[in-house]
C-alpha positions as CSV (number, residue, x, y, z in Angstrom):
1,M,-8.1,-85.8,-37.8
2,K,-10.4,-83.1,-39.2
3,K,-12.8,-85.8,-40.2
4,I,-12.8,-87.3,-36.7
5,F,-13.0,-84.1,-34.5
6,G,-14.3,-81.8,-37.1
7,A,-12.8,-78.6,-38.5
8,K,-12.9,-75.6,-36.2
9,K,-15.4,-73.1,-37.4
10,N,-14.5,-69.4,-37.7
11,K,-16.6,-67.3,-35.4
12,D,-18.4,-64.4,-36.9
13,P,-17.3,-61.0,-35.6
14,P,-19.7,-59.5,-33.0
15,P,-22.0,-56.9,-34.3
16,S,-21.0,-53.3,-33.9
17,I,-23.1,-50.7,-32.1
18,Q,-24.0,-49.2,-35.5
19,D,-25.2,-52.5,-36.8
20,A,-27.4,-53.0,-33.7
21,T,-28.7,-49.5,-34.0
22,D,-29.6,-50.0,-37.7
23,R,-31.4,-53.3,-37.0
24,I,-33.4,-51.9,-34.1
25,T,-34.3,-48.8,-36.2
26,K,-35.5,-51.1,-39.0
27,R,-37.7,-53.0,-36.6
28,G,-39.1,-49.7,-35.3
29,D,-40.0,-48.6,-38.8
30,T,-41.9,-51.9,-39.3
31,V,-43.9,-51.4,-36.1
32,D,-44.7,-47.8,-37.2
33,E,-46.1,-49.1,-40.4
34,K,-48.3,-51.6,-38.6
35,I,-49.6,-48.8,-36.2
36,K,-50.5,-46.7,-39.2
37,K,-52.5,-49.5,-40.7
38,L,-54.4,-50.0,-37.4
39,D,-55.1,-46.3,-37.2
40,A,-56.7,-46.4,-40.7
41,E,-58.8,-49.4,-39.7
42,L,-59.9,-47.7,-36.5
43,A,-61.0,-44.6,-38.5
44,R,-63.1,-46.9,-40.7
45,Y,-64.7,-48.6,-37.7
46,K,-65.4,-45.2,-36.2
47,E,-67.3,-44.1,-39.3
48,Q,-69.3,-47.4,-39.2
49,I,-70.3,-46.9,-35.6
50,K,-71.6,-43.4,-36.4
51,K,-73.7,-44.7,-39.3
52,T,-75.2,-47.8,-37.7
53,R,-78.0,-47.7,-35.2
54,P,-77.6,-49.0,-31.7
55,G,-78.0,-52.8,-31.6
56,P,-76.2,-56.0,-32.4
57,A,-74.6,-54.6,-35.6
58,Q,-73.1,-51.7,-33.8
59,E,-71.9,-53.8,-30.9
60,A,-70.1,-56.1,-33.4
61,V,-68.3,-53.1,-34.9
62,K,-67.3,-51.9,-31.5
63,A,-65.9,-55.3,-30.6
64,R,-63.7,-55.3,-33.8
65,A,-62.6,-51.7,-32.9
66,M,-61.7,-52.8,-29.4
67,R,-59.6,-55.7,-30.8
68,V,-57.8,-53.3,-33.1
69,L,-57.2,-50.9,-30.2
70,K,-55.5,-53.7,-28.2
71,Q,-53.2,-54.5,-31.1
72,R,-52.4,-50.9,-31.4
73,R,-51.5,-50.6,-27.7
74,M,-49.3,-53.7,-28.0
75,Y,-47.4,-52.3,-31.0
76,E,-47.0,-48.9,-29.3
77,G,-45.4,-50.6,-26.3
78,Q,-43.0,-52.5,-28.6
79,R,-42.2,-49.2,-30.4
80,D,-41.4,-47.5,-27.2
81,M,-39.2,-50.3,-26.1
82,L,-37.3,-50.2,-29.4
83,Y,-36.9,-46.4,-29.0
84,N,-35.4,-46.9,-25.6
85,Q,-33.0,-49.5,-26.9
86,T,-31.9,-47.2,-29.7
87,Y,-31.4,-44.4,-27.2
88,N,-29.2,-46.6,-25.0
89,L,-27.2,-47.7,-28.0
90,D,-26.7,-44.0,-29.0
91,Q,-25.4,-43.3,-25.5
92,V,-23.0,-46.2,-25.7
93,A,-21.8,-45.1,-29.2
94,F,-21.3,-41.6,-27.9
95,A,-19.2,-42.8,-25.0
96,A,-17.2,-45.1,-27.3
97,E,-16.5,-42.3,-29.7
98,G,-15.4,-40.1,-26.7
99,L,-13.0,-42.8,-25.6
100,K,-11.6,-43.1,-29.1
101,D,-11.1,-39.4,-29.3
102,A,-9.4,-39.5,-25.9
103,Q,-7.1,-42.3,-27.1
104,Q,-6.1,-40.4,-30.2
105,T,-5.5,-37.2,-28.1
106,M,-3.3,-39.1,-25.7
107,T,-1.4,-40.7,-28.6
108,A,-0.8,-37.3,-30.3
109,M,0.3,-35.7,-27.0
110,K,2.7,-38.5,-26.3
111,A,4.3,-38.1,-29.8
112,A,4.5,-34.3,-29.3
113,N,6.0,-34.8,-25.8
114,K,8.7,-37.1,-27.2
115,E,9.4,-34.7,-30.1
116,L,9.7,-31.8,-27.7
117,K,12.1,-33.7,-25.5
118,G,14.3,-34.5,-28.5
119,M,14.3,-30.8,-29.5
120,M,15.1,-29.6,-26.0
121,K,18.2,-31.8,-26.0
122,T,19.6,-29.8,-28.9
123,V,18.7,-26.4,-27.4
124,K,20.5,-25.3,-24.3
125,L,19.8,-22.2,-22.3
126,D,23.5,-21.4,-21.7
127,D,24.1,-21.5,-25.4
128,I,21.2,-19.0,-26.0
129,D,22.6,-16.6,-23.3
130,S,26.1,-16.9,-24.8
131,M,24.7,-16.1,-28.3
132,Q,22.8,-13.1,-27.0
133,D,26.0,-11.7,-25.3
134,E,28.0,-12.2,-28.5
135,M,25.2,-10.4,-30.5
136,M,25.3,-7.5,-28.1
137,D,29.1,-7.3,-28.4
138,L,28.9,-7.4,-32.2
139,M,26.3,-4.6,-32.2
140,D,28.5,-2.4,-30.0
141,V,31.5,-3.0,-32.3
142,S,29.3,-2.2,-35.4
143,H,28.2,1.1,-33.7
144,E,31.8,2.1,-33.0
145,I,32.8,1.3,-36.6
146,Q,29.9,3.5,-37.9
147,E,31.0,6.4,-35.7
148,T,34.6,6.0,-36.8
149,L,33.7,6.0,-40.5
150,G,31.4,9.0,-40.1
151,R,34.1,11.1,-38.5
152,S,35.4,14.2,-40.5
153,Y,39.1,14.2,-41.4
154,N,39.5,18.0,-41.5
155,V,37.9,18.8,-38.1
156,P,40.1,17.9,-35.1
157,D,38.5,16.5,-32.0
158,D,40.1,18.9,-29.6
159,I,38.5,22.2,-30.8
160,D,37.9,25.0,-28.3
161,E,34.4,26.4,-28.7
162,E,35.4,29.8,-27.2
163,E,38.2,30.0,-29.9
164,L,35.6,29.3,-32.6
165,M,33.3,32.0,-31.2
166,G,36.2,34.5,-31.3
167,E,36.9,33.8,-35.0
168,L,33.2,34.2,-35.8
169,D,33.1,37.6,-34.1
170,A,36.3,38.7,-36.1
171,L,34.6,37.6,-39.3
172,E,31.6,39.7,-38.6
173,A,33.8,42.7,-37.8
174,D,35.7,42.3,-41.1
175,M,32.4,42.2,-43.0
176,D,31.2,45.4,-41.4
177,F,34.4,47.2,-42.3
178,E,34.2,46.1,-45.9
179,S,30.7,47.4,-46.2
180,E,31.7,50.8,-44.7
181,S,34.7,51.2,-47.2
182,V,32.4,50.9,-50.3
183,P,31.4,54.4,-51.7
184,S,27.9,55.5,-50.9
185,Y,26.9,55.8,-54.6
186,L,27.7,52.1,-55.1
187,Q,25.8,51.0,-52.1
188,P,22.1,50.1,-52.8
189,D,19.6,52.2,-51.0
190,Q,17.6,50.2,-48.4
191,E,14.4,52.2,-48.9
192,S,14.5,52.5,-52.8
193,E,16.7,51.8,-55.8
194,L,18.9,54.3,-57.5
195,N,17.0,57.3,-58.9
196,L,17.7,57.1,-62.6
197,P,15.9,58.9,-65.4
198,A,13.1,56.9,-67.0
199,A,13.7,55.5,-70.4
200,P,12.1,57.4,-73.3
201,T,8.9,56.0,-74.7
202,G,7.3,56.4,-78.2
203,H,9.0,57.9,-81.3
204,A,11.6,60.6,-80.9
205,A,10.8,64.1,-82.1
206,V,12.3,64.9,-85.5
207,P,13.8,68.4,-86.1
208,P,12.0,70.6,-88.6
209,H,14.9,70.9,-91.0
210,Q,15.5,67.1,-91.1
211,Q,13.6,65.1,-93.6
212,Q,11.5,62.4,-92.3
213,E,12.0,58.8,-93.4
214,D,9.6,55.9,-93.7
215,D,10.0,52.4,-92.2
216,L,12.3,51.3,-95.0
217,G,14.7,54.3,-94.5
218,L,13.5,56.2,-97.6
219,P,12.6,59.9,-97.5
220,T,8.9,60.5,-97.2
221,V,6.9,62.8,-99.5
222,P,5.1,65.7,-97.9
223,Q,1.4,65.3,-98.0
224,A,1.0,68.9,-99.4
225,S,3.0,67.9,-102.6
226,I,0.7,65.0,-103.4
227,R,-1.9,66.1,-106.0
228,T,-5.4,64.9,-105.5
């Protein structure tokens, strides 16, 4: 059957925007090279026109220059057309990239929306409120426990402050009585300390009839008895 009807040929994929842009850019570069060559040729003809005298030779050079100018105008028109095509392709590529970005954004948003819906099913507002109430109750109980543990065992709760003030006044009166019962010579003077005699300083005076001793406790020899 394939021999009769022929095998079905596989179609080549259509060129992408980037492929078309690259192809047109390459053509534009070729046209630019041709324009540069024509510019160099025109410069040479311009020098020849300056050097030749008016006459048939100069007119021939001018005719050649006019032909080169026409070719240059034609190539410039082609180059402008190629530049316009490249600009249009760039605009199309930019729009296509924008649409691809929008598609990816929509896909990501749909996935996130689905995930959020699944998460919201597991989280209920009533459960959160109930948990908050339980936490407040636990905090209150903890505060009461701390107050109970910090309470002193020796101090009763029903103490009368007036009774405490009376006991404080009685203690002050007892302290004043004890200070008055102490003899005056045992009480320290508020303005100065006890007037006691000062401690003696230097060596004590030795009586004349007592023999002096040296540092080792031996009797000293009078200076008059030492012969010189």
